C-alpha positions in Angstrom: 13.3 33.6 48.3 14.0 30.4 50.3 11.0 31.0 52.4 8.8 31.5 49.4 10.1 28.2 47.9 9.4 26.4 51.2 5.9 27.9 51.4 5.1 26.8 47.8 6.4 23.3 48.5 4.3 23.2 51.7 1.2 24.3 49.8 1.8 21.7 47.1 2.2 18.9 49.7 -0.9 20.1 51.5 -2.9 20.0 48.3 -1.6 16.6 47.4 -2.6 15.3 50.9 -6.1 16.8 50.7 -6.6 15.5 47.2 -5.6 12.0 48.3 -8.1 12.2 51.3 -10.9 13.5 49.1 -10.5 10.8 46.3 -9.7 7.9 48.6 -12.4 5.2 48.2 -13.9 3.7 51.3 -16.0 0.5 51.4 -19.5 1.5 52.6 -21.0 -2.0 52.5 -22.3 -3.3 55.8 -22.6 -6.9 54.6 -22.0 -9.5 57.3 -19.8 -12.5 56.6 -21.1 -15.0 59.1 -20.6 -18.6 57.8 -18.1 -17.4 55.2 -14.5 -18.6 55.1 -11.8 -16.2 53.9 -8.1 -16.8 53.1 -5.9 -13.7 53.2 -2.3 -14.2 52.2 0.1 -11.9 53.9 -2.6 -11.1 56.4 -0.2 -10.7 59.3 0.7 -7.1 58.6 -0.1 -4.0 56.5 -2.9 -4.0 54.0 -3.5 -7.8 54.6 -3.9 -7.3 58.3 -6.4 -4.5 58.0 -8.3 -6.5 55.4 -8.4 -9.6 57.6 -9.4 -7.6 60.7 -12.3 -6.0 58.8 -13.6 -9.3 57.5 -13.3 -10.8 61.0 -15.4 -7.9 62.3 -18.0 -8.9 59.9 -18.1 -12.4 61.3 -16.1 -14.4 58.8 -13.8 -17.3 59.6 -10.5 -15.8 58.6 -7.4 -17.8 57.7 -4.2 -15.8 57.7 -1.6 -17.4 55.4 1.9 -16.1 55.9 5.5 -17.3 56.1 6.3 -16.4 59.7 4.5 -18.4 62.3 5.4 -15.9 65.1 4.0 -12.9 63.1 1.0 -14.9 62.0 0.1 -15.9 65.5 0.6 -12.3 66.8 -1.7 -11.0 64.1 -4.4 -13.6 65.0 -4.2 -12.6 68.7 -4.5 -8.9 67.8 -7.5 -9.5 65.5 -9.3 -11.6 68.1 -8.7 -9.0 70.7 -9.9 -6.2 68.5 -13.0 -7.9 67.0 -14.0 -10.5 69.5 -14.2 -13.0 66.7 -12.3 -16.1 67.9 -12.7 -17.8 64.5 -9.4 -16.5 63.2 -6.4 -18.7 62.7 -3.0 -18.8 61.1 -1.5 -21.3 58.7 2.1 -21.1 57.4 2.5 -20.4 53.7 5.8 -19.6 52.0 5.3 -18.6 48.3 9.0 -19.1 47.7 8.5 -22.9 47.7 5.8 -24.7 45.8 6.0 -27.5 48.4 4.7 -25.1 51.1 1.9 -24.0 48.8 0.8 -27.6 48.2 1.0 -28.4 51.9 -1.1 -25.3 52.7 -3.8 -26.4 50.2 -3.7 -30.0 51.6 -4.4 -28.5 55.0 -7.3 -26.4 53.8 -9.0 -29.3 52.0 -8.7 -31.4 55.2 -10.1 -28.7 57.5 -12.4 -26.5 55.5 -15.7 -27.5 53.9 -15.8 -24.2 51.9 -13.7 -21.2 50.9 -15.8 -18.2 49.9 -13.1 -15.6 49.4 -9.4 -16.0 48.4 -7.4 -12.8 48.7 -4.0 -12.9 47.1 -2.6 -10.0 49.1 1.0 -11.1 49.9 3.8 -9.6 47.9 7.4 -8.4 48.3 10.0 -6.2 46.6 13.8 -6.1 46.7 14.3 -9.8 47.0 17.4 -9.8 44.8 18.4 -11.8 41.8 18.3 -15.5 42.9 16.3 -18.6 42.2 14.0 -20.6 44.4 14.3 -24.4 45.0 11.7 -24.7 42.2 14.1 -23.0 39.7 12.1 -19.7 39.4 13.3 -16.1 40.0 12.4 -15.6 43.7 10.6 -12.3 43.2 8.5 -13.6 40.3 7.6 -16.7 42.3 6.6 -14.9 45.5 4.6 -12.3 43.7 3.1 -14.3 40.8 3.9 -17.9 40.3 3.1 -18.7 43.9 -0.3 -17.0 43.9 -1.0 -18.6 40.5 -0.4 -22.1 41.9 -2.4 -21.4 45.1 -5.4 -20.1 43.2 -5.5 -23.0 40.8 -5.2 -25.5 43.6 -8.0 -23.8 45.5 -10.4 -23.6 42.5 -12.3 -26.9 43.1 -13.2 -25.7 46.6 -14.0 -22.2 45.5 -16.3 -23.6 42.8 -18.0 -25.9 45.3 -18.5 -22.8 47.6 -20.0 -20.6 44.8 -20.8 -17.8 44.7 -17.2 -17.1 45.7 -14.6 -14.5 44.9 -10.9 -14.3 44.1 -9.1 -11.0 44.7 -5.6 -10.3 43.4 -3.8 -7.3 44.9 -1.9 -5.7 42.0 -0.3 -2.3 41.7 -0.2 0.7 39.4 3.4 -0.3 38.9 2.1 -2.8 36.3 2.0 0.1 33.8 5.8 0.1 33.8 6.2 -3.6 33.1 7.7 -5.2 30.0 6.1 -8.2 28.3 8.9 -10.5 27.1 8.1 -14.2 26.9 11.8 -14.9 26.7 12.3 -13.2 30.1 9.4 -14.5 32.2 11.9 -15.6 34.9 14.3 -12.7 34.5 16.8 -14.9 32.6 17.9 -12.2 30.2 17.9 -9.0 32.3 16.4 -7.9 35.6 16.0 -5.2 38.2 14.1 -5.2 41.5 11.6 -2.7 40.1 11.1 -4.7 36.8 10.5 -7.8 38.8 7.8 -6.1 40.9 6.2 -4.3 37.9 6.2 -7.5 35.7 4.7 -9.6 38.5 1.9 -7.2 38.9 1.2 -7.1 35.2 1.1 -10.9 35.2 -1.4 -10.8 38.0 -3.6 -8.6 35.9 -3.3 -10.9 33.0 -4.0 -13.9 35.2 -7.1 -12.2 36.4 -8.3 -11.6 32.8 -7.7 -15.1 31.6 -9.1 -16.8 34.7 -12.3 -14.7 34.5 -12.9 -16.3 31.1 -12.1 -19.8 32.4 -14.5 -19.3 35.3 -17.5 -18.1 33.3 -20.7 -19.9 34.5 -19.1 -21.3 37.6 -20.3 -18.6 40.1 -16.6 -17.7 40.9 -15.5 -14.2 40.1 -11.9 -12.9 40.0 -10.9 -9.2 40.1 -7.7 -7.3 40.8 -6.9 -3.9 42.3 -4.4 -1.2 43.0 -4.5 -0.4 46.7 -2.6 2.8 46.6 0.8 3.7 48.1 0.9 3.1 51.8 3.6 2.5 54.5 3.6 -1.3 54.5 6.2 -4.0 54.9 6.6 -4.4 51.2 9.5 -2.0 51.5 11.2 -4.0 54.2 13.8 -5.4 51.8 15.3 -2.0 50.9 18.8 -2.7 52.1 19.8 0.9 53.1 18.1 1.7 56.4 18.3 5.4 55.8 16.6 5.2 52.4 14.0 2.8 53.8 13.1 5.2 56.6 12.8 8.1 54.2 10.5 6.1 51.9 8.3 5.1 54.9 8.2 8.7 56.2 7.1 10.1 52.9 4.4 7.4 52.5 3.1 8.1 56.0 2.9 11.8 55.5 1.7 12.1 51.9 -0.1 9.0 50.9 -2.7 6.5 52.2 -2.9 5.0 55.6 -2.8 1.2 55.7 -6.5 1.2 56.7 -7.3 3.3 53.6 -5.2 1.1 51.3 -7.2 -1.9 52.4 -10.6 -0.5 51.5 -10.7 -1.7 47.9 -9.7 -5.3 48.9 -12.5 -5.2 51.4 -15.0 -3.8 48.9 -14.2 -6.5 46.4 -14.6 -9.2 49.1 -18.0 -8.1 50.4 -19.8 -5.6 48.2 -23.0 -6.8 46.4 -22.2 -4.2 43.7 -19.6 -6.6 42.3 -21.5 -9.9 42.7 -21.4 -10.6 38.9 -18.3 -8.5 38.0 -15.2 -10.5 36.9 -12.0 -9.8 35.2 -11.8 -6.2 36.1 -9.3 -3.8 37.7 -10.3 -1.5 40.6 -8.8 1.6 42.3 -10.4 3.3 45.3 -13.5 1.0 45.2 -14.2 1.9 41.5 -13.5 0.1 38.3 -10.7 1.6 36.3 -8.9 0.8 33.1 -5.5 -0.9 33.6 -2.7 -0.7 31.0 -3.4 -1.8 27.4 -1.2 -4.9 28.0 -3.4 -5.9 31.0 -6.4 -5.9 28.6 -4.8 -8.1 25.9 -6.7 -11.4 25.9 -4.3 -13.2 23.6 -1.3 -12.3 25.7 -3.2 -13.3 28.9 -4.0 -16.7 27.3 -0.4 -17.3 26.2 1.0 -16.2 29.6 -1.4 -18.7 31.4 -0.1 -21.5 29.3 3.5 -20.7 29.9 2.9 -20.2 33.6 1.3 -23.7 33.9 4.5 -25.2 32.5 6.5 -23.4 35.2 4.4 -24.3 38.2 4.1 -28.1 37.5 
């Protein structure tokens, strides 16, 4: 009986893995990015690293924006060695402080004549229940308020560089979020999972509202679910044993980091989405997000409330 159960479980896991491999979207575009400037937040590891490496292979000037200088420089060296593209650099960016975001943008405006693609890839879970120096919940600021501020500060240069693209890395976790305008900063109640889910819903709503505000500018904005993969987003799970189990399951059953980066790459380079904006993608295909993510009135109201919080 035990052997039968084990065999059935094995078959189920094998089927799950085969299904994931068959349905996994891969960017097939061979577009070159010579002369293009791309910013990838969190490009030092995981999905962001694979995205940055691919765009460097295509000839883009890639700016890796992340908090750790050491990890950022290590990623730059690895990408240069792998691609032969020496036009890759790191600039420190810490989403937990608006000061760092503004300093990063000041640097970009001083050094870059254009920005063709902004990929808001950085994100984190398990940051706890504390506030940043700006007075916001740390998880909400790192995953949403920070990218919101960065995007808005970069808009003039993105418009100047049009046609250009903004890509927001969301998650299917947004489907489990709660829309409560009295709890935008987790003032009333919170959990690590709710923070992560809400921040991804807010990114979707930001994408929707921003797409309307950018109509006629030549700048598009889309969001995506990359799929579950063994990335550093789980690094803040405090129990090492649980963290290792999670990583092992992800490595065995779900996408590789390379596979998880494919939709970000697709949205950055594919001519198929030249004029597509305000949409949600999974496996390099447009999909419907949650109903909340498609509510234009809620998106507009959230934008207004967010502007108040990032000033």
